[in-house]
N, C-alpha and C positions, 0 to 999 in steps of 0.2 A: 480524488487522486489526480493529481496535476503536477506537470513540472515546470510550471510557470515561474516561480521563484528563481529557476535556474536561467531562464530567459529574460525576464522582466529586469534584472538588477537587484532583486531583493536579497540573494544570498551575497552577491558583492558587498552590497552596502553593509549588511550584518557583520560580514568578515572585515571590512574596513573600520566600521566603528566599535566593534567589539561586542555586538548586540546577537543575543541569544534569538534563535528561531524554534518557535514551538509549532509544529505541523499540526492544523486540525484535522482530526479524522484521519490519523495516518494508517488506519489498517481498513478504511474506505467502508464502515458502516456495514461490514460483512460482505464488501464485494468481491473479496478475494477468496470466495468459497465457492465450491462448485455446486452448492445447493441451489443456485438462482438459474434460471434460464428464461427465454423469451415469454414463456407463458405465467411467470411468477407475477403475481398481482400483489400490490401493497396498498392496505386499507388509507384511503385519503383523511380518515378520520384520526386514526391512531397511529400512523407510521410514517415519519420525517421522509422515508427513502420515496414515497410517493410525490415527493415535490422536486426530486432530484434528477437532473436530465440523464444523469449516467445509469439510472435504474428505470429508464424506459426500455420496452421490449427491444427496440432496435438498437439500443446501445448496449444492451446485454448481450445481444445475437453477435453484434460486430466486436465486443470486446473478449468474447468467449475464448478465442484462440490465445491471446494475451494470458487471461486467467489460467487456461491449462497449462502454458508453460510454465507460469509462476509455481502453480501447484505440482507440476513435475518435478521441477528443480528443487523445490522445499523437500518432497519425499526423499530424493536422493541424499538430501543433508538430515534426513530424520527430523524434520520439523514441520511446522505447518506454514501456509502462506501468509498468514500474519506475522509469523515470527520471523520468516524471511524478509517480509517488508520492511519490519523494524530494524533487521541487521543491516539492510540495505541503508535506510536512512541514516543509522548510527555511523556508518562507514563514510558517509559523504563530507561532513564537516564537523570537527569538534563541538561547535556551537549549536549543533541542531540536537533538540531534546524532544524527541515525539513522546507523547503522553498518551497512550491508548486509552479508551473508554469502554473496557470490555462490557458485554450486555449481562454477563452472568459470573458468579463468583467462580465458577468451574473454569471458565475462559481466563479469568484474571489467574488463578493459580498457576494454569498452563503456561501464561506468558511471563510469569515471575520466575519460571524454572526455564532460562534460555538454553536453547540447544548448543551444542559446539560451535555451531556457524558463527556465534558471535565472538569467536577467538580469533577469527581469520577475516577481519574487517576488508583490507585491501583486495584480496583474493575475491571475496564474495562481490564487493562492490565493481570490480572489473567486469566479472562475468556477467552481473546483472545489468550493468550499464550497455554493454555490447549487445545482450539479448534485447533490450529495451529500444536500443536505436534501431535494431533491425526490425522491430514490431511497427506495424502501423500506428500511428497517433492513437491514443486511447480515444475514443468517440465520445464526445459530450462530457469532457471532464475528467 
């Protein structure tokens, strides 16, 4: 979960050249769920998240207020935080095509039935962008 492509010229280059952008891990490997806290441990032998800086206890604690705000906004829209994240990505540019890789068939079905927020791209994008700019930078990616 990073906004680097906005800052490092990748989005501008994609737009200029007519190239699509497929974000990797657009729902953050479960990061946008309230189930993680600073005491959550990830098995180094079986869980890729154990190698990601954003899943360290310090990063999870630092980003909890951001995750809580996204979760709250999603609930107001009768959506999950993952659905809201996808809606926000889709609202940014028409050439951004997020491809989530949900961990279970249940999550996949839930994501394939998008909530009404997907019909109001400019509105949701503006609200999330304002909130994200007011948030401290996401710690560690």
